[in-house]
Kinemage of the C-alpha trace (Angstrom):
@kinemage 1
@onewidth
@group {chain A} dominant
@subgroup {mainchain}
@vectorlist {calphas} color= white
{ca met a 1} P 172.975 91.470 135.064
{ca gly a 2} L 169.307 92.465 135.377
{ca leu a 3} L 166.204 90.298 135.487
{ca thr a 4} L 165.600 88.210 132.350
{ca tyr a 5} L 162.440 86.878 130.758
{ca arg a 6} L 163.630 83.325 131.555
{ca gln a 7} L 164.007 84.213 135.236
{ca ala a 8} L 160.435 85.515 135.106
{ca gly a 9} L 159.310 82.112 133.853
{ca val a 10} L 159.267 82.397 130.052
{ca asp a 11} L 161.838 80.423 128.065
{ca ile a 12} L 162.026 81.892 124.557
{ca asp a 13} L 164.584 79.282 123.495
{ca ala a 14} L 162.210 76.454 124.439
{ca gly a 15} L 159.467 78.096 122.408
{ca asp a 16} L 161.762 78.403 119.408
{ca glu a 17} L 162.767 74.766 119.754
{ca leu a 18} L 159.130 73.661 119.792
{ca val a 19} L 158.444 75.658 116.618
{ca glu a 20} L 161.326 73.864 114.905
{ca arg a 21} L 159.941 70.499 115.989
{ca ile a 22} L 156.476 71.458 114.770
{ca lys a 23} L 157.619 72.429 111.277
{ca pro a 24} L 158.042 68.842 109.961
{ca leu a 25} L 154.762 67.828 111.617
{ca ala a 26} L 152.922 70.614 109.811
{ca lys a 27} L 154.713 69.818 106.561
{ca met a 28} L 153.261 66.310 106.476
{ca thr a 29} L 149.739 67.813 106.519
{ca arg a 30} L 150.342 70.228 103.651
{ca ile a 31} L 147.650 70.381 100.967
{ca pro a 32} L 147.977 72.027 97.523
{ca glu a 33} L 146.086 75.141 98.629
{ca val a 34} L 148.579 76.051 101.389
{ca leu a 35} L 150.766 79.041 100.467
{ca ser a 36} L 152.917 79.452 103.578
{ca asp a 37} L 155.041 77.533 106.067
{ca val a 38} L 154.771 77.465 109.864
{ca gly a 39} L 156.725 80.275 111.493
{ca gly a 40} L 155.319 83.385 109.832
{ca phe a 41} L 152.911 85.878 111.313
{ca ala a 42} L 149.921 84.354 109.484
{ca gly a 43} L 149.048 81.158 107.649
{ca leu a 44} L 148.044 81.494 104.022
{ca cys a 45} L 145.661 79.156 102.237
{ca gly a 46} L 143.958 79.570 98.878
{ca leu a 47} L 140.527 78.282 97.929
{ca pro a 48} L 140.455 75.030 95.955
{ca ala a 49} L 139.731 75.335 92.256
{ca gly a 50} L 136.361 74.260 90.925
{ca val a 51} L 134.233 75.195 93.934
{ca glu a 52} L 131.415 77.305 92.553
{ca asp a 53} L 130.285 80.169 94.787
{ca pro a 54} L 132.414 78.950 97.717
{ca val a 55} L 131.253 79.335 101.305
{ca leu a 56} L 133.782 79.220 104.149
{ca val a 57} L 132.694 77.169 107.170
{ca ser a 58} L 134.457 77.656 110.506
{ca gly a 59} L 134.434 76.144 113.969
{ca thr a 60} L 136.304 76.357 117.258
{ca asp a 61} L 136.409 74.160 120.349
{ca gly a 62} L 138.567 72.705 123.086
{ca val a 63} L 138.977 69.350 124.806
{ca gly a 64} L 137.539 70.156 128.232
{ca thr a 65} L 138.456 68.237 131.354
{ca lys a 66} L 139.624 65.224 129.342
{ca leu a 67} L 142.899 67.147 129.645
{ca lys a 68} L 142.914 66.237 133.338
{ca val a 69} L 143.212 62.566 132.393
{ca ala a 70} L 146.173 63.349 130.152
{ca phe a 71} L 147.869 65.235 133.001
{ca gln a 72} L 147.154 62.446 135.472
{ca thr a 73} L 148.506 59.697 133.215
{ca gly a 74} L 151.309 61.600 131.505
{ca arg a 75} L 149.946 60.563 128.104
{ca his a 76} L 149.783 63.462 125.661
{ca asp a 77} L 150.016 61.835 122.217
{ca thr a 78} L 146.285 61.429 121.523
{ca ile a 79} L 144.720 64.535 123.052
{ca gly a 80} L 145.590 66.463 119.872
{ca gln a 81} L 143.280 64.202 117.866
{ca asp a 82} L 140.478 65.077 120.265
{ca leu a 83} L 141.087 68.760 119.609
{ca val a 84} L 140.999 68.383 115.831
{ca ala a 85} L 137.965 66.112 115.924
{ca met a 86} L 135.924 68.480 118.083
{ca cys a 87} L 136.403 71.237 115.509
{ca val a 88} L 136.517 69.395 112.183
{ca asn a 89} L 133.580 67.102 112.990
{ca asp a 90} L 131.489 70.226 113.511
{ca ile a 91} L 132.294 71.944 110.221
{ca val a 92} L 131.785 68.852 108.060
{ca thr a 93} L 128.124 68.720 109.144
{ca ser a 94} L 127.554 71.526 106.622
{ca gly a 95} L 128.958 69.399 103.817
{ca ala a 96} L 132.274 71.243 103.936
{ca arg a 97} L 135.669 69.889 103.011
{ca pro a 98} L 138.064 70.860 105.853
{ca leu a 99} L 140.888 73.067 104.567
{ca phe a 100} L 143.028 74.028 107.523
{ca phe a 101} L 143.384 73.933 111.288
{ca leu a 102} L 145.103 76.180 113.830
{ca asp a 103} L 145.821 75.411 117.469
{ca tyr a 104} L 146.423 77.398 120.644
{ca phe a 105} L 148.579 75.713 123.302
{ca ala a 106} L 149.013 77.537 126.617
{ca thr a 107} L 150.992 76.360 129.640
{ca gly a 108} L 152.666 77.724 132.740
{ca arg a 109} L 156.066 76.259 131.908
{ca leu a 110} L 156.774 74.914 128.436
{ca asp a 111} L 157.869 71.282 128.321
{ca val a 112} L 159.057 70.874 124.734
{ca ala a 113} L 158.555 67.102 124.707
{ca val a 114} L 154.964 67.421 125.917
{ca gly a 115} L 154.259 70.180 123.408
{ca glu a 116} L 155.675 68.082 120.597
{ca ala a 117} L 153.543 65.085 121.644
{ca val a 118} L 150.380 67.193 121.677
{ca val a 119} L 151.077 68.837 118.322
{ca gly a 120} L 152.088 65.480 116.860
{ca gly a 121} L 148.580 64.213 117.651
{ca ile a 122} L 147.098 67.330 116.086
{ca ala a 123} L 149.145 66.855 112.915
{ca arg a 124} L 148.236 63.180 112.522
{ca ala a 125} L 144.554 64.008 112.947
{ca cys a 126} L 144.781 66.836 110.416
{ca lys a 127} L 146.380 64.516 107.888
{ca ala a 128} L 143.707 61.874 108.500
{ca ser a 129} L 141.015 64.532 107.990
{ca gly a 130} L 142.583 65.885 104.793
{ca cys a 131} L 143.289 69.362 106.159
{ca ala a 132} L 146.483 71.302 106.757
{ca leu a 133} L 147.931 72.272 110.112
{ca leu a 134} L 148.387 75.853 108.969
{ca gly a 135} L 149.767 77.389 112.145
{ca gly a 136} L 149.040 78.108 115.770
{ca glu a 137} L 150.226 79.755 118.943
{ca thr a 138} L 152.249 78.506 121.889
{ca ala a 139} L 151.923 80.655 124.998
{ca glu a 140} L 154.052 80.248 128.120
{ca leu a 141} L 152.140 81.949 130.941
{ca pro a 142} L 153.846 81.593 134.342
{ca gly a 143} L 151.368 81.467 137.213
{ca met a 144} L 148.331 80.863 135.009
{ca tyr a 145} L 148.348 77.054 135.120
{ca ala a 146} L 149.307 74.384 137.649
{ca asp a 147} L 152.692 72.784 137.106
{ca gly a 148} L 152.518 70.188 134.337
{ca glu a 149} L 149.163 71.401 133.016
{ca tyr a 150} L 148.158 73.193 129.824
{ca asp a 151} L 145.083 74.247 127.893
{ca leu a 152} L 144.163 73.744 124.259
{ca ala a 153} L 141.885 75.458 121.771
{ca gly a 154} L 141.437 74.676 118.103
{ca phe a 155} L 140.117 76.484 115.047
{ca ala a 156} L 139.063 74.832 111.769
{ca val a 157} L 138.022 76.260 108.412
{ca gly a 158} L 136.468 74.379 105.518
{ca val a 159} L 134.815 75.180 102.205
{ca val a 160} L 131.694 74.068 100.355
{ca ala a 161} L 129.866 75.257 97.250
{ca arg a 162} L 126.808 77.259 98.283
{ca ala a 163} L 124.524 74.985 96.259
{ca lys a 164} L 125.877 71.944 98.127
{ca leu a 165} L 125.423 73.250 101.658
{ca val a 166} L 123.804 70.705 103.977
{ca thr a 167} L 121.417 72.643 106.205
{ca gly a 168} L 118.718 70.233 107.366
{ca ala a 169} L 116.001 72.294 105.685
{ca arg a 170} L 114.940 69.415 103.401
{ca val a 171} L 114.559 66.801 106.153
{ca ala a 172} L 111.109 65.205 106.065
{ca ala a 173} L 109.163 62.697 108.129
{ca gly a 174} L 110.111 59.185 107.042
{ca asp a 175} L 113.782 60.015 106.425
{ca arg a 176} L 116.220 57.612 108.055
{ca val a 177} L 118.783 58.372 110.746
{ca ile a 178} L 122.143 56.785 109.930
{ca ala a 179} L 124.381 56.463 113.000
{ca leu a 180} L 128.181 56.372 112.943
{ca ala a 181} L 129.675 54.718 116.005
{ca ser a 182} L 131.672 56.651 118.556
{ca ser a 183} L 134.873 55.249 120.042
{ca gly a 184} L 133.720 55.994 123.584
{ca leu a 185} L 133.208 59.198 125.546
{ca his a 186} L 134.979 61.273 122.875
{ca ser a 187} L 135.565 64.668 124.567
{ca asn a 188} L 132.359 65.419 126.447
{ca gly a 189} L 131.042 64.743 129.927
{ca tyr a 190} L 134.420 64.187 131.555
{ca ser a 191} L 133.541 66.128 134.691
{ca leu a 192} L 130.756 63.605 135.315
{ca ala a 193} L 132.792 60.602 134.161
{ca arg a 194} L 135.784 61.454 136.354
{ca lys a 195} L 133.531 62.005 139.351
{ca ala a 196} L 131.726 58.707 138.769
{ca leu a 197} L 135.006 56.782 138.481
{ca glu a 198} L 136.901 58.518 141.278
{ca arg a 199} L 137.191 55.393 143.448
{ca leu a 200} L 139.080 53.615 140.636
{ca ser a 201} L 142.706 54.201 139.729
{ca met a 202} L 143.784 54.898 136.163
{ca asp a 203} L 145.628 51.568 136.107
{ca asp a 204} L 142.634 49.492 137.204
{ca arg a 205} L 141.258 46.998 134.693
{ca pro a 206} L 137.548 46.592 135.532
{ca ala a 207} L 135.971 43.480 134.046
{ca ala a 208} L 133.472 45.708 132.231
{ca leu a 209} L 136.278 47.169 130.094
{ca gly a 210} L 137.392 43.795 128.731
{ca gly a 211} L 141.057 44.120 129.659
{ca lys a 212} L 141.499 47.861 129.093
{ca thr a 213} L 142.665 50.115 131.884
{ca val a 214} L 140.498 52.992 133.026
{ca ala a 215} L 143.069 55.378 131.523
{ca glu a 216} L 142.974 53.641 128.136
{ca ala a 217} L 139.187 53.805 128.019
{ca leu a 218} L 139.061 57.462 129.068
{ca leu a 219} L 141.798 58.526 126.646
{ca glu a 220} L 140.327 56.722 123.631
{ca pro a 221} L 140.547 59.441 120.959
{ca thr a 222} L 137.486 61.083 119.452
{ca arg a 223} L 136.759 59.647 116.025
{ca leu a 224} L 137.361 61.775 112.953
{ca tyr a 225} L 134.318 61.804 110.658
{ca ala a 226} L 135.611 64.043 107.858
{ca lys a 227} L 136.470 61.245 105.430
{ca ala a 228} L 133.239 59.373 106.088
{ca ser a 229} L 131.054 62.444 105.594
{ca gln a 230} L 132.868 63.299 102.371
{ca ala a 231} L 132.607 59.693 101.179
{ca val a 232} L 128.841 59.628 101.721
{ca leu a 233} L 128.442 62.882 99.794
{ca ala a 234} L 130.752 61.697 97.011
{ca ala a 235} L 128.660 58.527 96.651
{ca gly a 236} L 125.767 60.667 95.443
{ca val a 237} L 123.692 60.130 98.581
{ca asp a 238} L 120.983 62.733 99.133
{ca val a 239} L 122.341 63.910 102.487
{ca arg a 240} L 119.679 66.080 104.101
{ca ala a 241} L 121.318 66.746 107.475
{ca met a 242} L 124.363 65.812 109.522
{ca ser a 243} L 124.906 66.163 113.242
{ca his a 244} L 128.034 65.850 115.394
{ca val a 245} L 126.947 64.349 118.731
{ca thr a 246} L 128.824 66.204 121.474
{ca gly a 247} L 127.805 67.855 124.747
{ca gly a 248} L 124.080 67.458 125.213
{ca gly a 249} L 124.093 64.028 123.603
{ca leu a 250} L 121.594 63.006 120.968
{ca pro a 251} L 118.676 64.947 122.523
{ca gly a 252} L 120.709 68.157 122.499
{ca asn a 253} L 122.319 67.829 119.077
{ca leu a 254} L 120.153 65.948 116.583
{ca pro a 255} L 117.213 68.418 116.859
{ca arg a 256} L 119.596 71.250 115.903
{ca val a 257} L 119.501 70.025 112.276
{ca leu a 258} L 115.807 69.094 112.117
{ca pro a 259} L 113.101 71.546 111.024
{ca glu a 260} L 110.489 72.582 113.576
{ca gly a 261} L 107.804 69.958 114.031
{ca leu a 262} L 110.153 67.050 113.371
{ca gly a 263} L 111.934 64.705 115.736
{ca ala a 264} L 113.569 61.281 115.636
{ca arg a 265} L 112.528 57.891 116.942
{ca leu a 266} L 115.564 55.684 117.459
{ca thr a 267} L 115.826 51.965 118.089
{ca pro a 268} L 118.084 50.724 120.940
{ca trp a 269} L 121.756 50.085 120.135
{ca ala a 270} L 124.834 48.689 121.855
{ca arg a 271} L 127.171 51.242 123.429
{ca pro a 272} L 130.886 51.037 124.347
{ca ala a 273} L 131.610 49.526 127.753
{ca ile a 274} L 132.935 52.766 129.262
{ca phe a 275} L 129.370 54.116 129.349
{ca asp a 276} L 128.172 51.119 131.354
{ca leu a 277} L 131.073 51.526 133.796
{ca val a 278} L 130.398 55.232 134.317
{ca gln a 279} L 126.687 54.622 134.815
{ca gln a 280} L 127.233 51.760 137.271
{ca glu a 281} L 129.983 53.410 139.309
{ca gly a 282} L 128.166 56.738 139.548
{ca ser a 283} L 124.602 55.421 139.748
{ca val a 284} L 123.820 57.815 136.910
{ca ala a 285} L 120.223 57.872 135.669
{ca asp a 286} L 119.473 56.878 132.069
{ca ala a 287} L 118.215 60.355 131.173
{ca glu a 288} L 121.338 61.983 132.614
{ca met a 289} L 123.573 59.621 130.636
{ca leu a 290} L 121.724 60.384 127.407
{ca arg a 291} L 121.860 64.174 127.797
{ca thr a 292} L 125.533 64.210 128.868
{ca phe a 293} L 127.264 61.661 126.629
{ca asn a 294} L 127.077 60.523 122.996
{ca ala a 295} L 125.930 57.053 124.166
{ca gly a 296} L 127.894 55.325 121.399
{ca ile a 297} L 126.742 57.439 118.433
{ca gly a 298} L 129.290 60.078 117.479
{ca phe a 299} L 127.837 61.367 114.220
{ca val a 300} L 124.478 61.206 112.437
{ca val a 301} L 123.572 61.450 108.747
{ca val a 302} L 119.918 61.904 107.752
{ca val a 303} L 118.990 60.501 104.335
{ca pro a 304} L 115.824 59.423 102.488
{ca gln a 305} L 114.847 55.768 102.808
{ca ser a 306} L 115.944 55.101 99.218
{ca asp a 307} L 119.556 56.103 99.999
{ca val a 308} L 120.118 54.115 103.187
{ca ala a 309} L 122.067 51.277 101.572
{ca arg a 310} L 124.376 53.638 99.677
{ca ala a 311} L 124.994 55.750 102.762
{ca leu a 312} L 125.855 52.731 104.887
{ca ala a 313} L 128.168 51.289 102.242
{ca ala a 314} L 130.028 54.591 101.795
{ca ala a 315} L 130.483 55.162 105.531
{ca glu a 316} L 131.699 51.627 106.110
{ca ala a 317} L 134.092 51.822 103.148
{ca ala a 318} L 135.549 54.932 104.821
{ca gly a 319} L 136.274 52.898 107.943
{ca glu a 320} L 133.262 53.689 110.115
{ca arg a 321} L 130.797 51.329 111.760
{ca ala a 322} L 127.385 52.560 110.639
{ca trp a 323} L 123.789 51.414 110.967
{ca asp a 324} L 120.205 52.528 110.335
{ca ala a 325} L 119.356 53.850 113.792
{ca gly a 326} L 115.812 55.111 113.346
{ca val a 327} L 113.383 57.384 111.577
{ca val a 328} L 112.439 61.056 111.421
{ca val a 329} L 108.910 61.587 112.728
{ca asp a 330} L 106.409 64.384 113.139
{ca val a 331} L 106.249 65.764 116.687
{ca pro a 332} L 103.891 68.289 118.297
{ca ala a 333} L 105.071 71.885 118.058
{ca ser a 334} L 104.719 72.107 121.842
{ca arg a 335} L 107.266 69.361 122.478
{ca ala a 336} L 110.425 70.544 124.266
{ca phe a 337} L 113.640 70.689 122.233
{ca glu a 338} L 115.382 67.775 123.964
{ca glu a 339} L 112.198 65.684 123.912
{ca arg a 340} L 112.195 65.608 120.110
{ca val a 341} L 114.500 62.553 120.238
{ca glu a 342} L 112.963 59.418 121.682
{ca ile a 343} L 114.302 55.897 121.979
{ca ala a 344} L 111.864 53.058 121.394
{ca pro a 345} L 111.611 50.574 124.268
């Protein structure tokens, strides 16, 4: 008998088994607009009725070196939420309702149980965000990845009426910056965080973490802001801009949705303990922390002063911790991009 694909490192049967395990996970995320089941060559999804002049909004992302923590700990059930959040949280900043999500899972040798755990996290996050897990791709690539490791990429598509697009163009000085709390590091800055914490083991319970292990703090899933953003919009709040705070932190993300000549002055806030631990263990400067991590604010909504109370109430009713974090201010045109966000002493 000649050489087989399995002998070359690709197990078609394992791939087929994973697809069968994924089918019920995808089914639980189904929305009325979905027209196909997992397993075909393409996923089919119609546009929701009643959206006038619909605009499709798309985004793609990965999880970065947070995957290394999953490999090190053998915990794979939450990393899928990180993948969904990194994509869906981006597209909802335009005011879009997320419609569907697709994933790409690549590994050197397919472990069906690990694949199922990862996709299970993806499916739960899709359901929580109100979008369908429409399909994806599992690739077994012998020699491409270290044993026990994999890579992930995600793709999200949403829809919004053109007239209801949130672009940031109407932001004005005096508008308020509403902050939605992050759960921790989310999925950014892990190369720095892992380096700073390298003397600690994943099972250590530093006093700063209040009883959590290092692994638990590092694997805390990225929060999903789709329901909160939709709730604020549905409450009739005049949402003028929204920002997902990812790599680059607040200085690198909030100015992306502010017109030229505007910046934000924020008041100090409490941040999750993992940030303090990373800063202390790595002797990381304040400025480096702020431009690398979200610093405890995962999402921002900019509204006029008159709508602050409604925005806060809607976000909190959707399960988020929210607060009035500061104000939009005029800044000199010469000010550098990342210097347009300042934190009051």
